[in-house]
DRENPAZA-184773 format. One record per residue (C-alpha): y, z, x. Coordinates in Angstrom, 1 decimal, decimal comma. Layout:
N
{py = Y&pz = Z&px = X} $
...
***
This chain:
235
{py = -32,4&pz = 25,1&px = -8,4} $
{py = -30,9&pz = 24,0&px = -11,8} $
{py = -27,5&pz = 21,9&px = -12,0} $
{py = -26,1&pz = 25,5&px = -13,9} $
{py = -27,6&pz = 27,3&px = -11,4} $
{py = -25,7&pz = 25,0&px = -8,6} $
{py = -22,1&pz = 25,6&px = -10,2} $
{py = -22,9&pz = 29,4&px = -10,6} $
{py = -23,4&pz = 29,3&px = -6,8} $
{py = -20,2&pz = 27,4&px = -6,0} $
{py = -18,4&pz = 30,4&px = -7,7} $
{py = -18,9&pz = 34,0&px = -7,2} $
{py = -20,3&pz = 36,2&px = -9,6} $
{py = -16,9&pz = 37,9&px = -10,5} $
{py = -15,6&pz = 35,0&px = -11,1} $
{py = -18,4&pz = 33,4&px = -12,6} $
{py = -18,0&pz = 36,5&px = -15,6} $
{py = -14,4&pz = 36,4&px = -15,7} $
{py = -13,9&pz = 32,4&px = -16,2} $
{py = -17,2&pz = 31,9&px = -18,6} $
{py = -16,1&pz = 32,5&px = -21,6} $
{py = -12,9&pz = 30,7&px = -21,4} $
{py = -13,0&pz = 26,5&px = -23,0} $
{py = -12,0&pz = 24,5&px = -20,4} $
{py = -14,8&pz = 25,7&px = -17,8} $
{py = -17,4&pz = 25,7&px = -20,5} $
{py = -16,8&pz = 21,5&px = -20,4} $
{py = -18,9&pz = 22,5&px = -16,6} $
{py = -21,5&pz = 24,4&px = -18,4} $
{py = -21,9&pz = 21,7&px = -20,6} $
{py = -21,6&pz = 18,9&px = -17,8} $
{py = -24,7&pz = 21,1&px = -16,3} $
{py = -26,7&pz = 20,9&px = -18,8} $
{py = -26,3&pz = 17,4&px = -19,6} $
{py = -27,3&pz = 16,5&px = -15,9} $
{py = -30,4&pz = 18,5&px = -15,7} $
{py = -31,7&pz = 17,2&px = -18,7} $
{py = -31,1&pz = 13,1&px = -17,7} $
{py = -32,9&pz = 13,8&px = -14,8} $
{py = -35,7&pz = 15,3&px = -15,8} $
{py = -36,2&pz = 13,1&px = -18,9} $
{py = -35,6&pz = 9,7&px = -17,5} $
{py = -38,7&pz = 10,0&px = -15,6} $
{py = -41,3&pz = 11,2&px = -18,5} $
{py = -41,9&pz = 8,2&px = -20,2} $
{py = -42,2&pz = 7,1&px = -23,8} $
{py = -42,1&pz = 10,2&px = -25,7} $
{py = -42,3&pz = 11,3&px = -29,4} $
{py = -40,0&pz = 14,5&px = -30,7} $
{py = -42,4&pz = 17,0&px = -33,1} $
{py = -40,5&pz = 19,4&px = -35,0} $
{py = -41,6&pz = 22,1&px = -37,5} $
{py = -40,8&pz = 25,6&px = -38,1} $
{py = -40,8&pz = 28,4&px = -35,3} $
{py = -42,9&pz = 30,5&px = -37,5} $
{py = -45,9&pz = 28,8&px = -38,2} $
{py = -49,0&pz = 30,6&px = -37,5} $
{py = -51,9&pz = 29,2&px = -35,2} $
{py = -54,4&pz = 29,5&px = -38,5} $
{py = -51,8&pz = 27,3&px = -40,9} $
{py = -53,0&pz = 24,2&px = -41,5} $
{py = -49,7&pz = 22,7&px = -40,2} $
{py = -50,2&pz = 24,2&px = -36,8} $
{py = -53,4&pz = 22,4&px = -36,4} $
{py = -52,4&pz = 19,7&px = -37,8} $
{py = -49,6&pz = 19,2&px = -35,5} $
{py = -51,9&pz = 19,9&px = -32,3} $
{py = -54,1&pz = 16,6&px = -33,3} $
{py = -50,9&pz = 14,6&px = -34,1} $
{py = -49,4&pz = 15,1&px = -30,7} $
{py = -53,6&pz = 15,1&px = -29,5} $
{py = -53,7&pz = 11,4&px = -30,9} $
{py = -50,4&pz = 10,2&px = -30,0} $
{py = -51,2&pz = 11,4&px = -26,3} $
{py = -54,3&pz = 9,3&px = -26,2} $
{py = -52,2&pz = 6,5&px = -27,5} $
{py = -49,9&pz = 6,8&px = -24,5} $
{py = -47,3&pz = 9,1&px = -25,6} $
{py = -45,9&pz = 12,1&px = -24,1} $
{py = -44,7&pz = 14,8&px = -26,7} $
{py = -41,1&pz = 16,4&px = -27,0} $
{py = -40,6&pz = 19,5&px = -28,7} $
{py = -38,5&pz = 22,2&px = -29,1} $
{py = -40,3&pz = 24,6&px = -26,6} $
{py = -40,8&pz = 27,6&px = -28,9} $
{py = -44,1&pz = 28,9&px = -30,7} $
{py = -45,3&pz = 27,9&px = -34,1} $
{py = -45,5&pz = 23,7&px = -34,3} $
{py = -43,7&pz = 23,4&px = -31,0} $
{py = -46,7&pz = 25,3&px = -29,8} $
{py = -49,1&pz = 23,3&px = -31,5} $
{py = -47,7&pz = 20,2&px = -30,5} $
{py = -47,5&pz = 20,8&px = -27,2} $
{py = -51,2&pz = 22,5&px = -27,1} $
{py = -52,3&pz = 19,4&px = -28,6} $
{py = -50,5&pz = 16,8&px = -25,6} $
{py = -51,2&pz = 19,2&px = -23,1} $
{py = -55,1&pz = 19,5&px = -23,6} $
{py = -55,4&pz = 15,5&px = -23,7} $
{py = -53,7&pz = 15,6&px = -20,5} $
{py = -50,2&pz = 13,9&px = -21,4} $
{py = -46,7&pz = 14,7&px = -20,5} $
{py = -46,1&pz = 18,2&px = -22,6} $
{py = -42,1&pz = 18,1&px = -22,8} $
{py = -40,2&pz = 21,3&px = -24,2} $
{py = -36,4&pz = 21,1&px = -24,8} $
{py = -36,2&pz = 25,5&px = -25,0} $
{py = -32,8&pz = 26,8&px = -26,7} $
{py = -31,7&pz = 30,2&px = -25,4} $
{py = -31,4&pz = 32,6&px = -28,3} $
{py = -30,5&pz = 36,5&px = -28,6} $
{py = -33,7&pz = 37,6&px = -30,4} $
{py = -35,3&pz = 34,7&px = -31,2} $
{py = -37,2&pz = 31,9&px = -29,1} $
{py = -39,6&pz = 31,9&px = -25,6} $
{py = -41,2&pz = 29,3&px = -24,6} $
{py = -44,9&pz = 28,0&px = -25,3} $
{py = -47,3&pz = 28,1&px = -22,4} $
{py = -48,6&pz = 24,7&px = -23,0} $
{py = -45,4&pz = 22,9&px = -21,9} $
{py = -45,6&pz = 21,3&px = -18,1} $
{py = -43,6&pz = 23,3&px = -16,1} $
{py = -41,4&pz = 20,4&px = -14,2} $
{py = -40,9&pz = 19,3&px = -17,9} $
{py = -39,2&pz = 22,5&px = -19,2} $
{py = -35,6&pz = 22,6&px = -19,4} $
{py = -33,9&pz = 25,3&px = -20,9} $
{py = -30,2&pz = 25,0&px = -23,1} $
{py = -27,3&pz = 26,8&px = -24,1} $
{py = -26,0&pz = 24,6&px = -26,2} $
{py = -27,8&pz = 22,8&px = -29,5} $
{py = -25,7&pz = 20,0&px = -29,5} $
{py = -27,1&pz = 18,9&px = -25,7} $
{py = -30,8&pz = 19,7&px = -26,6} $
{py = -30,2&pz = 17,4&px = -29,9} $
{py = -28,7&pz = 14,9&px = -27,6} $
{py = -31,9&pz = 14,8&px = -25,8} $
{py = -34,3&pz = 15,4&px = -28,5} $
{py = -32,7&pz = 11,7&px = -29,5} $
{py = -32,2&pz = 10,0&px = -26,2} $
{py = -36,0&pz = 10,4&px = -25,1} $
{py = -37,6&pz = 9,6&px = -28,3} $
{py = -39,7&pz = 6,9&px = -29,2} $
{py = -40,3&pz = 8,4&px = -32,4} $
{py = -39,6&pz = 11,8&px = -34,8} $
{py = -42,6&pz = 13,2&px = -36,1} $
{py = -41,4&pz = 16,3&px = -38,6} $
{py = -43,9&pz = 18,9&px = -39,8} $
{py = -42,7&pz = 21,8&px = -42,3} $
{py = -40,0&pz = 24,0&px = -40,9} $
{py = -36,5&pz = 25,7&px = -41,8} $
{py = -33,0&pz = 25,0&px = -41,1} $
{py = -33,5&pz = 23,8&px = -37,8} $
{py = -35,9&pz = 21,6&px = -38,3} $
{py = -34,0&pz = 20,2&px = -41,1} $
{py = -31,0&pz = 20,0&px = -38,9} $
{py = -32,5&pz = 17,5&px = -36,5} $
{py = -34,0&pz = 15,0&px = -39,1} $
{py = -31,1&pz = 14,6&px = -40,5} $
{py = -28,8&pz = 14,4&px = -38,0} $
{py = -31,5&pz = 11,3&px = -36,2} $
{py = -31,1&pz = 9,5&px = -40,2} $
{py = -27,5&pz = 10,0&px = -39,8} $
{py = -27,4&pz = 8,5&px = -36,6} $
{py = -29,3&pz = 5,5&px = -37,3} $
{py = -27,9&pz = 5,3&px = -40,3} $
{py = -24,3&pz = 4,9&px = -38,8} $
{py = -26,0&pz = 2,5&px = -36,1} $
{py = -24,5&pz = 4,8&px = -33,6} $
{py = -28,5&pz = 4,6&px = -32,2} $
{py = -31,3&pz = 2,3&px = -32,7} $
{py = -33,6&pz = 2,4&px = -35,3} $
{py = -37,1&pz = 4,1&px = -34,4} $
{py = -40,0&pz = 5,6&px = -36,8} $
{py = -39,1&pz = 8,7&px = -38,4} $
{py = -42,1&pz = 10,5&px = -40,1} $
{py = -42,2&pz = 13,5&px = -43,2} $
{py = -46,0&pz = 15,4&px = -42,9} $
{py = -46,5&pz = 16,8&px = -45,4} $
{py = -46,1&pz = 14,9&px = -48,8} $
{py = -46,1&pz = 18,4&px = -50,9} $
{py = -43,8&pz = 20,2&px = -48,8} $
{py = -41,0&pz = 17,5&px = -48,5} $
{py = -41,4&pz = 16,1&px = -52,5} $
{py = -38,9&pz = 17,9&px = -53,6} $
{py = -36,1&pz = 17,6&px = -50,9} $
{py = -36,7&pz = 13,8&px = -51,2} $
{py = -36,6&pz = 13,2&px = -55,2} $
{py = -33,7&pz = 15,3&px = -54,5} $
{py = -31,9&pz = 12,4&px = -52,4} $
{py = -33,2&pz = 10,0&px = -55,1} $
{py = -31,5&pz = 11,8&px = -58,4} $
{py = -28,8&pz = 13,3&px = -56,8} $
{py = -27,7&pz = 11,3&px = -54,0} $
{py = -29,1&pz = 7,9&px = -54,3} $
{py = -28,8&pz = 7,8&px = -58,2} $
{py = -26,3&pz = 10,6&px = -59,0} $
{py = -23,4&pz = 10,2&px = -56,6} $
{py = -24,7&pz = 7,5&px = -55,1} $
{py = -23,4&pz = 8,6&px = -51,4} $
{py = -26,4&pz = 6,8&px = -49,7} $
{py = -27,5&pz = 3,2&px = -49,9} $
{py = -31,1&pz = 2,1&px = -51,3} $
{py = -31,7&pz = 0,9&px = -47,5} $
{py = -31,6&pz = 4,9&px = -46,8} $
{py = -34,6&pz = 5,3&px = -48,1} $
{py = -36,3&pz = 3,4&px = -45,7} $
{py = -35,2&pz = 5,5&px = -42,8} $
{py = -38,0&pz = 8,1&px = -43,0} $
{py = -41,8&pz = 7,9&px = -44,1} $
{py = -43,7&pz = 10,7&px = -46,0} $
{py = -47,3&pz = 11,0&px = -44,9} $
{py = -50,1&pz = 13,5&px = -45,3} $
{py = -52,8&pz = 12,8&px = -42,6} $
{py = -52,8&pz = 13,0&px = -39,1} $
{py = -54,3&pz = 9,4&px = -39,2} $
{py = -51,3&pz = 8,2&px = -41,3} $
{py = -48,7&pz = 9,9&px = -39,3} $
{py = -49,8&pz = 8,4&px = -35,8} $
{py = -50,0&pz = 5,1&px = -37,0} $
{py = -46,9&pz = 5,1&px = -38,6} $
{py = -45,5&pz = 5,4&px = -35,4} $
{py = -47,7&pz = 2,5&px = -33,8} $
{py = -47,0&pz = 0,0&px = -37,0} $
{py = -43,4&pz = 0,3&px = -35,8} $
{py = -43,2&pz = -0,6&px = -32,5} $
{py = -46,3&pz = -3,5&px = -33,3} $
{py = -44,3&pz = -4,6&px = -36,0} $
{py = -41,0&pz = -5,1&px = -34,9} $
{py = -39,5&pz = -6,5&px = -31,7} $
{py = -38,8&pz = -3,2&px = -30,0} $
{py = -40,8&pz = -1,8&px = -27,5} $
{py = -41,4&pz = 2,2&px = -26,9} $
{py = -41,2&pz = 1,3&px = -23,3} $
{py = -44,5&pz = 1,7&px = -22,1} $
***
């Protein structure tokens, strides 16, 4: 029984329906999700979070590449964390699952879109109502981010991680953007508008991430970060 289910058991069904929209009682739902996430993810070992679009199809080159990256990271001793859905998330879970490594899915409950993919270890699947709790788990339990082409959600997760590192709210970890052609426009805009134009970021902020093209480069960036730094991925 999950923490959310335990809370619902304490309250009868009628009372739960009456109070679940109340702001104060929502705190208990948030707490339940955080506790469940901490309990399950504290035991997974070193993992890399892999992000990308839920709309990417299996014949897309980035779907294939996401599976390859996840497989190679698993061979290096890492598990893989994804958002648990289809597209790039499915590909990454598939790659980790096929290599026999921890395949974690942090699924978000949405009205129409998201459903969890079949390549997640069932004891490592967590369903969230709250995006902010889900993002907390991505950051807290990942030793690195690998980001493939995606939409608003992917960009949200990317920029939140960079903001937390920039403001020193978390320790630095590798952030790898895969697909130079896809990311080049965004990177150039950051350089021209944020760095040189309005000076709203510093030159050092450009080192918060690396842009690569190949699977081998993506995996090597993760490996090199921990080899060159005094940090450990907590194997």
